[in-house]
RODO-2510 file (C-alpha; in nm, 4 decimals, decimal comma):
residues 93
     n   res          X          Y          Z
     1     x    14,8396    21,4754   -11,1548
     2     x    14,6059    21,2711   -11,3688
     3     x    14,2615    21,1236   -11,3095
     4     x    14,2367    20,7437   -11,3115
     5     x    13,9502    20,4948   -11,3037
     6     x    14,0363    20,1930   -11,0889
     7     x    13,8305    19,8732   -11,1144
     8     x    13,8361    19,6645   -10,7960
     9     x    13,6891    19,3300   -10,6984
    10     x    13,6387    19,2285   -10,3357
    11     x    13,5900    18,8721   -10,2169
    12     x    13,4781    18,7031    -9,8938
    13     x    13,3374    19,0038    -9,7106
    14     x    13,1161    18,8736    -9,4262
    15     x    12,7923    19,0636    -9,3664
    16     x    12,5085    18,9902    -9,1243
    17     x    12,1854    18,9015    -9,2969
    18     x    11,8797    18,7803    -9,1040
    19     x    12,0956    18,7156    -8,7971
    20     x    12,3511    18,4993    -8,9829
    21     x    12,6869    18,5708    -9,1407
    22     x    12,6880    18,5501    -9,5207
    23     x    12,9807    18,6016    -9,7568
    24     x    12,9664    18,8648   -10,0276
    25     x    13,1928    18,9868   -10,3013
    26     x    13,1739    19,3148   -10,4864
    27     x    13,2776    19,4979   -10,7996
    28     x    13,3353    19,8722   -10,7964
    29     x    13,4970    20,1423   -11,0054
    30     x    13,6575    20,4363   -10,8281
    31     x    13,7782    20,7568   -10,9891
    32     x    14,0850    20,9058   -10,8177
    33     x    14,3399    21,1789   -10,8829
    34     x    14,6955    21,0461   -10,8596
    35     x    15,0481    21,0900   -10,9921
    36     x    15,0611    20,7449   -11,1525
    37     x    14,8569    20,4224   -11,1916
    38     x    15,0238    20,2515   -10,8933
    39     x    14,9323    20,5377   -10,6609
    40     x    14,5775    20,5338   -10,8027
    41     x    14,5435    20,1632   -10,7115
    42     x    14,6625    20,2260   -10,3565
    43     x    14,4271    20,5226   -10,3146
    44     x    14,1281    20,3225   -10,4411
    45     x    14,1978    20,0291   -10,2073
    46     x    14,2394    20,2745    -9,9184
    47     x    13,9002    20,4290   -10,0033
    48     x    13,7338    20,0881    -9,9717
    49     x    13,9154    20,0215    -9,6418
    50     x    13,7946    20,3556    -9,5025
    51     x    13,4358    20,3232    -9,6271
    52     x    13,1967    20,3030    -9,3272
    53     x    13,0066    20,0218    -9,5061
    54     x    13,2961    19,7889    -9,4231
    55     x    13,3796    19,9400    -9,0814
    56     x    13,2933    19,6221    -8,8889
    57     x    13,4455    19,3762    -9,1326
    58     x    13,7088    19,1577    -8,9690
    59     x    13,8400    18,8118    -9,0490
    60     x    13,6101    18,5611    -8,8772
    61     x    13,7013    18,2109    -8,7590
    62     x    13,6006    17,9544    -9,0187
    63     x    13,5603    18,2156    -9,2962
    64     x    13,8065    18,3011    -9,5755
    65     x    14,0007    18,6267    -9,5320
    66     x    13,8415    18,9272    -9,7099
    67     x    14,0483    19,0367   -10,0107
    68     x    14,0529    19,3219   -10,2623
    69     x    14,1961    19,2752   -10,6116
    70     x    14,2738    19,5567   -10,8580
    71     x    14,1231    19,4537   -11,1922
    72     x    14,2459    19,7458   -11,4022
    73     x    14,3550    20,1106   -11,4039
    74     x    14,3149    20,3564   -11,6879
    75     x    14,3241    20,7336   -11,7332
    76     x    13,9910    20,9086   -11,7668
    77     x    13,8349    21,2545   -11,7538
    78     x    13,5536    21,1952   -11,5019
    79     x    13,5267    21,3671   -11,1647
    80     x    13,6890    21,1824   -10,8700
    81     x    13,4627    20,9569   -10,6602
    82     x    13,3731    21,0589   -10,3037
    83     x    13,2295    20,7263   -10,1836
    84     x    13,2389    20,3915   -10,3593
    85     x    12,9257    20,2237   -10,4939
    86     x    12,9268    19,8457   -10,4909
    87     x    12,7690    19,5746   -10,7007
    88     x    12,7378    19,2917   -10,4478
    89     x    12,7264    18,9200   -10,5224
    90     x    12,6925    18,6185   -10,2909
    91     x    12,9890    18,3915   -10,2329
    92     x    13,0394    18,0559   -10,0661
    93     x    13,3325    17,9384    -9,8503
***
C-alpha cells in the first residue's frame, strides 16, 4: 500500500446561516493509504460523505445538487488524515 494525497473540491453544499440556506463550496486535501490512485480517490470522497459536518446535507428543492470533484492524486509521505479540514467559499445558484 502507498500513501496518497487527494485534492477534492465540493460545490453547492447548502448550510444554514442566520436562519437561511446558503450555498458553499470547499477545497480540501486528504491523505489516505490505498493500493492505487483510483482507490485513494474513492476513499477520500467516502471520508467527506461520512464527515459529521455534512451529515444533514441533502439535495434541496430549488438548489443545485451537491457535488464532489477529485482535482488530483499524488503519492506522498505524510501521515493519513483522520478528519478533513475544509476551506469554504460562498457560491450562488
